[in-house]
RODO-2510 file (C-alpha; in nm, 4 decimals, decimal comma):
residues 195
     n   res          X          Y          Z
     1     m    -0,4958     2,3271    -9,9596
     2     k    -0,4963     2,5170    -9,6095
     3     k    -0,1283     2,3439    -9,5637
     4     s    -0,0046     2,4762    -9,8913
     5     l    -0,1630     2,8258    -9,8734
     6     i     0,0012     2,8710    -9,5250
     7     l     0,3611     2,7389    -9,6607
     8     g     0,2846     2,9689    -9,9719
     9     i     0,2330     3,2683    -9,7777
    10     t     0,5286     3,1942    -9,5108
    11     l     0,7673     3,1540    -9,8184
    12     l     0,6231     3,4827    -9,9668
    13     t     0,6886     3,6700    -9,6301
    14     v     1,0618     3,5336    -9,6177
    15     s     1,1216     3,6272    -9,9655
    16     l     0,9895     3,9685    -9,9361
    17     y     1,2481     4,0255    -9,6663
    18     a     1,5466     3,8061    -9,8422
    19     n     1,8622     4,0055    -9,8759
    20     e     1,6797     4,3508    -9,7570
    21     t     1,9539     4,6018    -9,5839
    22     m     1,8667     4,7386    -9,2560
    23     y     2,0168     4,9360    -8,9591
    24     t     1,9499     4,8518    -8,6461
    25     s     1,8109     5,1346    -8,3687
    26     s     1,9138     5,0354    -8,0522
    27     v     2,1303     4,7360    -7,8863
    28     k     2,0002     4,4249    -8,0025
    29     n     2,0440     4,0741    -7,8719
    30     l     2,2277     3,8096    -8,0891
    31     y     2,0894     3,4580    -8,1211
    32     e     2,2984     3,1462    -8,2494
    33     a     1,9406     2,9967    -8,3906
    34     s     1,5984     3,1011    -8,4275
    35     d     1,4853     2,8961    -8,1764
    36     s     1,7185     2,9909    -7,8880
    37     n     1,6639     3,2242    -7,6217
    38     a     2,0114     3,2109    -7,4842
    39     v     2,1838     3,5638    -7,5833
    40     k     2,5123     3,4951    -7,7083
    41     g     2,6257     3,8283    -7,8430
    42     r     2,4784     4,2099    -7,8566
    43     l     2,4585     4,4086    -8,1877
    44     l     2,5226     4,8055    -8,1500
    45     p     2,3301     5,0911    -8,2915
    46     t     2,3472     5,2170    -8,6581
    47     s     2,4989     4,8475    -8,7453
    48     k     2,4134     4,7779    -9,0788
    49     v     2,2890     4,4424    -9,1633
    50     i     2,0974     4,1921    -9,4350
    51     v     1,7974     4,0480    -9,3325
    52     v     1,8518     3,6922    -9,4960
    53     e     1,4955     3,5689    -9,3691
    54     k     1,2401     3,7013    -9,1561
    55     n     0,9914     3,4930    -8,9596
    56     s     0,7174     3,5724    -8,6863
    57     d     0,9906     3,6720    -8,4425
    58     k     1,3364     3,6692    -8,5224
    59     s     1,5092     3,7437    -8,8517
    60     k     1,8359     3,5831    -8,9908
    61     i     2,0738     3,8167    -9,0467
    62     e     2,4175     3,8548    -9,1986
    63     i     2,6649     4,1310    -9,0312
    64     e     2,9979     4,2142    -9,2307
    65     g     3,2908     4,3584    -9,0287
    66     f     3,6473     4,2909    -8,9568
    67     m     3,7846     4,1383    -8,6436
    68     k     4,1453     4,1565    -8,5134
    69     a     4,3919     3,8577    -8,5289
    70     g     4,3629     3,7316    -8,1697
    71     v     4,0276     3,8738    -8,0949
    72     s     3,7497     3,6198    -8,1747
    73     n     3,4422     3,8142    -7,9651
    74     a     3,4389     4,1419    -8,1265
    75     i     3,3565     4,2737    -8,4556
    76     y     3,4452     4,6092    -8,6009
    77     f     3,3392     4,8527    -8,8252
    78     s     3,6624     4,9502    -8,9767
    79     v     4,0003     4,7970    -8,9723
    80     g     4,2175     4,9768    -8,7077
    81     k     3,9023     5,1662    -8,5430
    82     r     3,7495     5,0556    -8,2216
    83     i     3,3996     5,1034    -8,3617
    84     l     3,2347     4,7920    -8,2231
    85     v     2,9546     4,6605    -8,4648
    86     a     2,8940     4,3345    -8,2252
    87     g     3,0290     4,1723    -7,9288
    88     l     2,9958     3,8141    -7,8962
    89     s     2,9964     3,5734    -7,5725
    90     k     3,3013     3,3611    -7,5493
    91     s     3,0547     3,0286    -7,5184
    92     g     2,8748     3,1530    -7,8394
    93     k     2,9388     2,9178    -8,1429
    94     f     2,8165     3,1855    -8,4712
    95     d     2,8587     3,1030    -8,8138
    96     i     3,1549     3,2977    -8,9357
    97     k     3,3084     3,2926    -9,2322
    98     k     3,6359     3,4847    -9,3272
    99     l     3,6249     3,6788    -9,6355
   100     s     3,9536     3,8159    -9,6735
   101     s     4,2497     3,9201    -9,4664
   102     s     4,4702     4,2406    -9,4503
   103     k     4,7315     4,4154    -9,2491
   104     d     4,6767     4,7596    -9,0629
   105     k     4,9572     5,0461    -9,0633
   106     d     5,1000     4,8710    -8,7875
   107     g     5,1120     4,5177    -8,9153
   108     v     4,8200     4,3731    -8,7216
   109     e     4,6157     4,1459    -8,9247
   110     w     4,2356     4,2073    -8,9602
   111     k     4,0099     3,9362    -9,0957
   112     k     3,6824     4,0828    -9,2853
   113     v     3,3902     3,8268    -9,1831
   114     v     3,0514     3,7614    -9,2159
   115     l     2,8807     3,6712    -8,9018
   116     t     2,5332     3,4853    -8,9496
   117     a     2,3065     3,5076    -8,6879
   118     y     1,9277     3,5695    -8,5304
   119     t     1,7950     3,8821    -8,3747
   120     k     1,4515     3,9812    -8,2663
   121     n     1,2610     4,1712    -8,5581
   122     e     1,1934     4,4972    -8,3803
   123     n     1,4309     4,7719    -8,3728
   124     l     1,5384     4,7380    -8,7437
   125     t     1,4863     5,0023    -8,9907
   126     k     1,5468     5,0571    -9,3651
   127     d     1,6629     5,4216    -9,3233
   128     l     1,9904     5,5156    -9,1525
   129     k     1,9524     5,9154    -9,1431
   130     p     1,7076     5,9328    -8,8656
   131     l     1,9263     5,7418    -8,6154
   132     y     2,2080     5,9491    -8,6992
   133     d     1,9796     6,2996    -8,6698
   134     k     1,8340     6,1517    -8,3336
   135     a     2,2182     6,1120    -8,2450
   136     e     2,3242     6,4418    -8,3429
   137     d     2,0449     6,6238    -8,1726
   138     l     2,1099     6,4542    -7,8574
   139     f     2,4589     6,5280    -7,8882
   140     k     2,4135     6,8977    -7,9488
   141     s     2,1457     6,9503    -7,7412
   142     n     2,2806     6,8343    -7,4426
   143     c     2,6899     6,8660    -7,4794
   144     s     2,6345     7,2137    -7,5316
   145     i     2,4914     7,3152    -7,2391
   146     c     2,8213     7,3281    -7,0271
   147     h     3,0649     7,4172    -7,2850
   148     p     3,0864     7,5072    -7,6519
   149     i     3,0027     7,1977    -7,8806
   150     h     3,2984     6,9990    -8,0020
   151     p     3,2521     6,9504    -8,3717
   152     v     3,2058     6,5917    -8,4678
   153     d     3,5276     6,5719    -8,6713
   154     e     3,7787     6,7252    -8,3801
   155     f     3,8579     6,3599    -8,2305
   156     t     3,9698     6,0125    -8,4201
   157     a     3,6931     5,7302    -8,3963
   158     n     3,9306     5,5754    -8,1085
   159     q     3,9380     5,8896    -7,8983
   160     w     3,5753     5,9780    -7,9272
   161     p     3,4285     5,7086    -7,6788
   162     s     3,6443     5,8130    -7,4115
   163     m     3,5777     6,1863    -7,4467
   164     f     3,2097     6,1168    -7,4424
   165     k     3,2238     5,8889    -7,1432
   166     a     3,3792     6,1297    -6,9372
   167     m     3,1008     6,3514    -6,9596
   168     v     2,7845     6,1850    -7,0597
   169     n     2,6719     6,1416    -6,6878
   170     r     2,6565     6,4971    -6,6639
   171     t     2,3946     6,5145    -6,9592
   172     a     2,0409     6,4018    -6,9863
   173     i     2,1103     6,1793    -7,2534
   174     p     1,9008     5,8279    -7,2087
   175     k     2,1278     5,5295    -7,1277
   176     e     1,9197     5,3512    -7,3836
   177     d     2,0864     5,6197    -7,6099
   178     r     2,4373     5,6255    -7,5408
   179     y     2,5417     5,3520    -7,7676
   180     l     2,3534     5,5464    -8,0850
   181     v     2,5713     5,8545    -7,9899
   182     t     2,8778     5,7261    -7,9698
   183     q     2,8173     5,5520    -8,2888
   184     f     2,7500     5,8486    -8,4613
   185     l     3,0554     6,0258    -8,2840
   186     q     3,3089     5,7899    -8,4118
   187     k     3,1607     5,7211    -8,7703
   188     h     3,1666     6,1016    -8,8252
   189     a     3,5049     6,1519    -8,6752
   190     k     3,8028     6,3268    -8,8350
   191     d     3,9526     5,9849    -8,9572
   192     m     3,6388     5,8256    -9,0762
   193     k     3,6033     6,0592    -9,3833
   194     g     3,5110     5,8591    -9,6881
   195     e     3,4688     5,5148    -9,4912
***
């Protein structure tokens, strides 16, 4: 009786989180298996994940994104844009399934993929808006001290990281929030409207 009750509660907990859409609020470690402690990748803030299964300390997640032909250790948010969703160790053996493929305007092949991995349960949220609000506030309150604030849509997704990196050390933006601000700027860049 006791074992069946525990099993029932475990299955109910797992099913409550099945296929739930969540977003990462910080840089998160990725693991190949639920019982592994070897970090084999990193997931960046504001990345959308589908929680397939949630256990006591880790969640099994699926991450959709794009891989550039010949680059097997990076998953990007959009074709032709350097908006990193996840960086993977070359020694990692993640389950990555190809969903489709296409070519960008330069004829480079991109594969739409889904990565299955595990991550610790903390720093996942259902609502993306507070993350973007925090990033926007950090950007506006810090980057307007020395000069007029640049409109978020002034630069392209590929231009923003170097622009931000060139000046971020002159700000009070904490190191742990710098990827969050970069992701916000890239995902709201002038060439990201409608994506």
